[in-house]
C-alpha positions, 0 to 999 in steps of 0.5 A: 873571797876564797870562793872567788879566788878559787872559781877564777883559778879553775877558769881556763882563761887564767891559764891561757892569760898571764894578764888575767893572773896579775889582775886576779892577784891585784883584785884580791889584794884590794879586796883584802885591804877594803874590808879592814879600813871600812871596819876601822873607820867608822869605829874611830868616827863613832868614838869621837862622836860618843866623846862629844855627846858624853852626858854630864857626871851624876852623883852617886846613888843616894846622894843629891847634888850639892848647891854652892854655899850661900854667901856669908856675912863674914864681912861684918865681923869685929876684925873686918873694919868699923862696927855699927856703934863706931859708925853711928858715933862718927857721924853724931859727933861730926854733925853736933853743933858746936863740934864737941872736943871732949866727951863724957860717958855715963858709966854704970848706966844702961846708956853708957858706951862700951869700953870698945866704943869708948876707946874708938871715941878717944882714938878718932875725936879726943879725950873721953872721961867717965861721968859717974859716982857722987855729985861731988865727984861729977863737979870735981870732974867739971872743974877739971874740964873748965881749967883745961880749956874752953873746949865744948864738952858733950856727955853722949847717951846711947838711947837704944841699940836694937840688932836685927838678926846679924845683918841690921842694927839700929842705934839711937844716940842723944846727950848734952853739953856740959860746962862752959857757955853751951852747959845744958844745951841738948844735942839732937837725938838721931837714929842710925840704921846700919846694914852688913854689906859685902865690904862691912858695915854700912851706914844706910840712913840717918833720922833726926828726932825732933824735941828729943 
């Protein structure tokens, strides 16, 4: 730029023509501004392009990327709704013929329901009694139930309760009627398959055991 200006000023034509002097001044101003614009614009455009093409962040050296946590089975906790035995009992009682209105639990045996299950039975279906002790105690309870009214009474028996991990449970329920016109009649034994779903335990299948 300085060489061009010196050569132009030393030219005899410049001193003879004022127009030439003005032309020189304009040319110098233009050339001085043009490099600045040319150098600024590409840098700005490159900066935008670099931002758009920025690669995704990587974990720090020595640390592996952490995968999202797998879904848990927290929905199948005691505080999240009915438990497997409650669901099985509900079906077992509702399909029984005749429909039992009083219930007996063989306390002190492997086939007895837990206190929690017994409370659920009372809350949804009716009075429930422990059926245990001597034969004299059992006879006294049977007499009491007979005087209360002609309600079908069923002794419910937990035949088995198999848990497979934390998401599957297989329950078998049976029993028989006590007192009244149905005294001694056996209830159909049923097998219940329950699984853990998104919203809690789900009754997935029921199978009758013939002759049981």
